[in-house]
C-alpha positions in Angstrom: 0.0 0.0 0.0 2.8 2.4 -0.8 1.8 5.9 -1.6 3.6 7.9 -4.3 2.6 11.3 -2.9 4.6 12.9 -0.1 2.0 15.6 0.7 -0.8 13.9 2.6 -4.6 14.2 1.8 -7.2 14.9 4.5 -10.8 14.2 3.5 -14.0 15.2 5.4 -16.6 12.5 5.9 -20.3 13.4 5.6 -23.6 12.2 4.0 -21.8 11.6 0.7 -19.1 9.3 2.2 -20.4 7.8 5.4 -20.2 4.2 4.5 -17.6 1.5 4.6 -17.6 1.3 0.8 -17.0 5.0 0.3 -14.4 5.3 3.0 -12.5 2.4 1.3 -12.8 4.2 -2.1 -11.5 7.4 -0.6 -8.5 5.6 0.9 -7.8 3.9 -2.5 -8.0 7.3 -4.2 -5.2 8.5 -1.9 -6.7 9.8 1.4 -4.5 9.4 4.4 -6.5 11.2 7.1 -10.3 11.1 7.7 -11.9 14.2 9.2 -15.0 14.1 11.3 -16.7 17.5 11.4 -18.6 17.8 14.7 -20.4 20.9 13.5 -22.6 18.4 11.7 -23.9 14.9 12.3 -25.0 13.0 15.4 -22.7 11.0 17.7 -23.9 7.8 16.3 -23.0 8.9 12.7 -19.5 9.6 13.9 -19.2 6.4 15.8 -20.1 4.4 12.7 -17.5 6.2 10.6 -14.8 5.5 13.2 -15.8 1.8 13.1 -15.6 1.8 9.3 -12.1 3.5 9.4 -10.8 1.0 12.0 -12.1 -1.9 10.1 -10.4 -0.6 6.9 -7.2 -0.1 8.9 -7.3 -3.7 10.1 -8.0 -5.0 6.5 -5.2 -3.1 4.8 -2.7 -3.4 7.7 -1.8 0.3 7.5 -2.5 3.0 10.2 -5.0 5.7 9.2 -5.5 8.9 11.2 -8.8 10.2 12.4 -9.1 14.0 12.9 -12.0 15.1 15.1 -12.9 18.7 14.3 -14.7 20.5 17.2 -17.3 23.1 16.3 -16.1 25.8 18.6 -18.2 28.9 19.6 -20.7 30.0 16.9 -21.5 33.7 17.3 -24.9 34.3 15.6 -27.7 36.8 15.6 -31.3 35.9 16.5 -34.3 35.6 14.2 -36.4 38.2 12.3 -40.2 38.6 12.0 -40.6 37.4 8.4 -37.3 35.5 8.5 -35.2 38.2 6.8 -34.7 42.0 6.4 -32.8 44.3 4.0 -30.3 46.7 5.5 -29.6 49.9 3.6 -26.1 51.5 3.7 -26.1 54.4 6.1 -29.1 53.1 8.2 -29.0 52.8 11.9 -29.2 49.3 13.4 -29.1 48.0 17.0 -28.0 44.7 18.5 -29.3 43.9 21.9 -28.3 41.1 24.3 -31.9 40.3 25.3 -34.2 38.1 23.1 -36.4 40.0 20.7 -38.3 39.7 17.4 -35.9 41.2 14.9 -36.8 43.9 12.4 -35.1 46.5 10.3 -34.2 48.4 13.5 -32.8 45.8 15.8 -32.0 42.1 16.4 -30.9 40.0 19.3 -27.1 39.2 19.5 -27.1 36.9 22.6 -23.3 36.9 23.2 -22.2 39.0 26.1 -18.6 38.4 25.2 -19.0 40.5 22.0 -20.3 43.5 24.0 -17.4 43.2 26.4 -14.9 43.3 23.5 -16.2 46.0 21.2 -16.0 49.8 21.4 -17.1 52.7 19.3 -15.5 52.3 15.8 -15.4 48.5 15.9 -16.7 46.9 12.7 -18.9 43.8 12.8 -19.2 41.4 9.9 -22.4 39.5 9.2 -23.2 36.5 7.1 -19.5 35.6 6.3 -18.6 39.2 5.7 -21.3 39.9 3.1 -22.7 42.7 5.3 -20.7 45.2 7.5 -21.7 47.5 10.2 -19.7 50.0 12.4 -20.4 50.5 16.1 -21.3 54.1 17.0 -22.2 53.5 20.7 -22.3 50.4 22.9 -22.7 49.1 26.4 -22.9 45.8 28.3 -26.1 44.8 26.6 -26.4 46.8 23.4 -24.5 48.1 20.3 -25.8 50.9 18.1 -24.3 50.7 14.6 -24.3 52.3 11.2 -24.7 50.0 8.2 -21.5 50.3 6.0 -22.3 47.5 3.5 -25.9 46.6 3.2 -27.9 43.7 1.9 -30.3 40.9 2.8 -29.8 39.5 6.3 -31.7 36.4 7.4 -32.2 34.4 10.6 -29.3 33.3 12.8 -26.5 34.4 10.5 -22.9 34.4 11.8 -21.1 37.4 13.3 -17.4 38.1 13.1 -15.5 40.7 15.0 -12.2 41.3 13.2 -9.3 42.8 15.2 -10.9 42.1 18.6 -9.7 39.6 21.1 -12.9 38.2 22.5 -13.0 37.0 26.1 -14.4 33.6 25.2 -13.1 30.0 25.5 -12.7 27.9 22.3 -14.5 25.1 24.0 -18.3 25.3 24.5 -20.3 22.9 26.6 -21.1 21.1 23.3 -17.4 20.8 22.5 -16.6 19.4 25.9 -19.2 16.7 25.5 -18.1 16.0 21.9 -14.4 15.9 23.0 -15.1 13.3 25.7 -17.1 11.2 23.2 -14.3 11.4 20.6 -11.6 10.5 23.0 -13.5 7.5 24.1 -13.8 6.5 20.5 -10.0 6.7 20.1 -9.6 9.6 17.6 -6.1 10.6 16.9 -6.1 14.4 16.5 -8.4 17.0 17.9 -9.1 20.1 15.7 -9.5 23.1 18.0 -11.6 25.9 16.5 -11.7 29.6 17.5 -8.1 29.6 18.7 -7.1 33.2 19.7 -4.2 32.8 22.2 -1.8 30.2 23.6 -4.0 29.7 26.6 -6.6 28.2 24.4 -4.3 25.4 23.4 -3.2 24.9 27.0 -6.8 24.5 28.1 -7.5 21.9 25.5 -4.3 20.0 26.3 -5.4 19.7 30.0 -8.7 18.2 29.0 -7.2 15.8 26.4 -4.4 14.7 28.8 -2.3 13.1 26.1 -5.0 10.9 24.7 -4.9 12.6 21.3 -2.8 15.2 19.5 -4.0 18.8 19.4 -4.4 20.5 16.0 -4.8 24.2 16.2 -7.0 25.7 13.6 -5.8 29.2 12.7 -9.0 30.9 11.6 -8.9 34.0 13.8 -6.4 36.9 13.0 -5.9 37.3 16.8 -4.0 34.0 16.8 -1.4 35.3 14.4 -0.2 37.7 17.0 0.8 34.6 19.1 1.7 32.4 16.1 5.0 31.0 17.4 3.6 30.2 20.9 0.5 28.5 19.5 2.6 26.4 17.1 4.9 25.4 20.0 2.0 24.2 22.2 0.3 22.3 19.3 1.0 19.0 17.8 -0.2 20.2 14.4 -1.6 23.3 12.8 -4.3 24.0 10.2 -4.5 27.1 7.9 -8.3 27.6 7.9 -8.3 30.0 5.0 -12.0 30.4 4.6 -12.5 31.8 8.1 -9.3 33.8 8.0 -10.5 35.4 4.7 -13.7 36.7 6.4 -11.8 38.7 9.0 -8.9 39.9 7.0 -8.3 41.3 3.4 -8.2 38.4 0.9 -4.9 39.6 -0.4 -3.3 38.9 3.0 -4.4 35.3 3.2 -1.8 33.8 0.7 1.0 35.7 2.4 -0.1 34.4 5.8 -0.5 30.9 4.4 3.2 30.9 3.4 4.3 32.4 6.7 2.4 29.7 8.8 3.7 26.8 6.7 7.3 28.1 7.0 6.9 28.6 10.8 5.6 25.1 11.2 8.3 23.6 9.0 11.0 25.4 11.0 10.0 23.7 14.2 8.9 20.3 12.6 5.2 20.5 13.3 2.7 19.2 10.7 0.7 21.9 8.9 -2.5 21.4 6.9 -3.8 23.8 4.3 -7.6 23.7 4.2 -10.8 25.3 2.8 -12.1 25.7 -0.8 -9.2 23.8 -2.4 -11.3 22.0 -5.0 -14.6 23.7 -4.2 -16.0 23.6 -7.7 -15.9 19.7 -7.5 -18.8 19.8 -5.1 -20.9 20.0 -8.2 -18.5 19.4 -11.1 -16.4 16.3 -12.0 -13.4 18.5 -12.7 -11.8 21.5 -10.8 -11.0 24.9 -12.2 -7.5 25.4 -13.3 -7.1 28.1 -10.5 -8.1 25.5 -7.9 -5.5 23.0 -9.3 -2.9 25.8 -9.0 -4.0 26.5 -5.5 -3.4 22.9 -4.4 0.0 23.0 -6.3 1.0 26.1 -4.4 0.5 24.4 -1.0 2.5 21.5 -2.2 5.4 23.7 -3.4 5.3 25.5 -0.1 5.9 22.2 1.7 2.6 21.8 3.5 2.3 18.4 5.2 -1.2 17.9 4.0 -4.0 19.5 2.0 -7.7 19.1 2.9 -11.0 18.4 1.2 -14.1 19.7 3.1 -17.5 19.8 1.4 -16.0 18.3 -1.7 -16.0 14.9 0.0 -18.6 15.5 2.8 -21.6 16.5 0.6 -20.2 16.7 -2.9 -21.4 14.8 -6.0 -17.9 13.6 -6.8 -16.1 12.8 -3.6 -13.9 10.0 -4.8 -13.0 12.0 -8.0 -12.1 15.0 -5.8 -9.7 12.9 -3.8 -8.3 11.3 -6.9 -7.8 14.7 -8.5 -6.0 16.1 -5.5 -3.8 13.0 -5.5 -2.9 13.5 -9.1 -2.1 17.2 -8.6 0.2 16.4 -5.7 2.0 13.6 -7.6 2.4 15.8 -10.7 3.9 18.7 -8.7 6.2 16.4 -6.7 7.6 15.0 -10.0 8.2 18.5 -11.5 11.8 19.4 -12.2 11.7 22.5 -10.1 9.9 21.0 -7.1 13.0 20.3 -5.1 14.4 23.7 -5.8 11.3 25.5 -4.7 10.9 23.3 -1.6 14.5 24.0 -0.6 14.4 27.7 -1.3 13.7 28.5 2.4 16.7 27.5 4.6 15.6 25.8 7.8 17.9 26.3 10.7 18.4 23.1 12.7 18.3 23.2 16.4 21.6 22.5 18.2 20.4 19.0 19.2 21.6 15.4 18.4 18.2 14.7 16.8 18.5 17.6 14.3 22.1 16.8 13.6 21.3 13.2 12.9 18.2 14.0 10.8 20.0 16.6 8.7 22.8 14.1 8.2 20.4 11.4 7.2 18.9 13.6 4.4 22.4 14.4 3.1 23.7 10.8 3.3 20.5 9.5 1.6 21.1 12.0 -1.3 24.8 11.3 -1.6 24.4 7.5 -1.6 21.2 7.5 -3.6 19.5 5.5 -0.8 16.1 3.9 -1.3 14.6 5.2 1.9 15.2 6.6 5.4 13.9 4.3 8.1 13.2 5.9 11.5 12.6 4.0 14.7 10.5 6.1 17.0 8.4 5.7 20.2 6.8 9.2 20.5 7.1 10.1 16.9 9.7 12.8 17.4 12.5 11.0 15.5 10.2 10.7 12.5 9.0 14.3 12.7 12.6 15.6 12.7 13.3 13.4 9.6 10.3 14.8 7.8 11.2 18.4 8.8 14.2 18.0 6.5 12.0 17.1 3.5 14.4 14.5 2.1 14.4 13.3 -1.5 13.6 9.7 -0.5 10.6 8.3 1.4 10.6 8.1 5.2 9.5 4.8 6.8 8.4 5.4 10.4 8.5 2.3 12.5 6.9 2.6 16.0 5.7 0.1 18.6 2.9 2.6 19.5 -0.2 2.3 17.4 -1.3 5.8 18.5 2.0 7.2 17.3 1.7 5.4 14.0 -1.7 6.8 13.3 -0.7 10.4 14.2 2.2 10.1 11.8 -0.2 9.5 8.9 -0.6 13.3 8.6 3.1 14.0 8.3 4.8 14.8 5.0 6.6 11.9 3.3 6.0 9.4 6.1 4.9 5.8 5.6 4.0 4.8 9.1 4.2 1.2 10.3 3.1 -0.3 13.6 5.8 -2.7 14.6 7.5 -4.0 17.7 10.7 -2.1 18.6 14.2 -3.4 17.8 16.2 -4.8 20.7 19.7 -4.5 19.2 21.4 -3.2 16.2 21.1 -6.3 14.1 17.4 -6.5 14.7 17.2 -2.8 13.8 18.7 -3.5 10.4 16.7 -6.6 9.9 13.4 -4.9 10.6 14.3 -1.9 8.5 15.2 -4.1 5.6 12.1 -6.2 5.9 9.7 -3.4 5.8 11.5 -1.5 3.1 11.3 -4.5 0.8 7.9 -5.7 2.0 6.2 -2.3 1.4 8.0 -1.8 -2.0 10.4 0.9 -1.1 13.6 -1.0 -1.7 14.9 -4.2 -3.2 17.7 -6.5 -2.1 21.1 -4.8 -2.3 19.8 -1.2 -2.0 21.1 1.1 0.6 18.8 2.4 3.4 19.5 5.0 6.0 18.4 4.2 9.6 18.0 6.6 12.5 17.1 5.6 16.0 17.6 6.3 19.7 19.7 4.1 21.9 18.8 2.7 24.3 16.0 1.4 22.0 12.5 2.5 23.1 13.7 5.7 24.7 11.4 8.6 23.6 13.1 11.6 22.0 16.6 10.2 22.0 17.6 10.2 18.3 21.4 9.5 18.5 22.2 6.8 15.9 22.6 6.9 12.1 23.3 3.7 10.3 23.9 3.0 6.6 22.8 -0.5 5.7 22.4 -2.7 2.7 19.1 -4.4 2.3 19.6 -8.1 2.9 17.4 -11.2 2.7 
């Protein structure tokens, strides 16, 4: 089941793909990580999807990662008499904390945190930024505004408050119940929405208590002010471009995407680029050329993974979308300029044995035309440091921890394998050779580069590099 692509594919499950047959078809098309969006669906739906994924995993003998995406706070207005109104530019409009029947003059905005964070001059965005109002006066339970950009506004549309750090936790009571449910199911990664500050990640980590990795979704501009700290506290990061694009100018999003990817690569944390990547394939069997270029850009930038959302959750062509993304990735990674572009940004290694070994492994693999780099890891850190180097050859990550093997499925270039640890150097070489041949990465006589930590089984102790010939 060797993959040819290095950049991984995340696919969202939904009504279009919630069956064992469709999940298997997505995997065959190239999907490495399955996303469960807890903004939609019932617990029983998600439970069945997890069961299908684990059954597939057992059948193919290869770890597959499950990303549980929490909904996070949803800031919404109330309802209108007649279901909708039309706001004219320049008109006065009021939000109030108390429940009311909305009309062209006012509507309920039942979120005290918003009133606590805004001031005169603050702009509020409604309905994903389609409408814009500016605060002229406000208090603890009201906000008087002037309509800047008008239009039709209907019941319970979302509200965004760009440039304001809201005093609100990223974990609602629903999220906490969902989180416990997902952890009991054994999901591998937790996608944390509405991240604004490092404390949000710390709060989630306390609740998760090491039972899953934490993936920080960067969808609020406030998070960018603490980017390095958030990356440091997270196990992985997602560039949620759709949400970012609501609260900041569209021209800033591509620049920020590159900045986030580079920051994650520098510290060796997986980074996923998400939202609207092949959106036209929700209804069309082929993407636009601009969408294909968008996916290619993320691949050239060195993202660990690219994600499909509605394309596979509710789209008409979910398997085609996954297959198209796979073909785009493979084509870019074969391009003559791919390695040059990927290496354009110099990554400064940390002054550690792990980074020295990992950098040396990449160089030795290149010099000797090795077939693969094989990493022995317990926590995953050895394999993550190898992937940070973006070597020219595949990375085989061997780990005795099934949870680690699953989490590594989202990491660039890594073919993760759940296997017992080596007990000595000879067994290390024998195991590395066996899996390199068995999974079609090498043939007898090829060179492989092996990295590990001695004593074997010691987490985070990469201190050995071995050049070996694949033997029978």
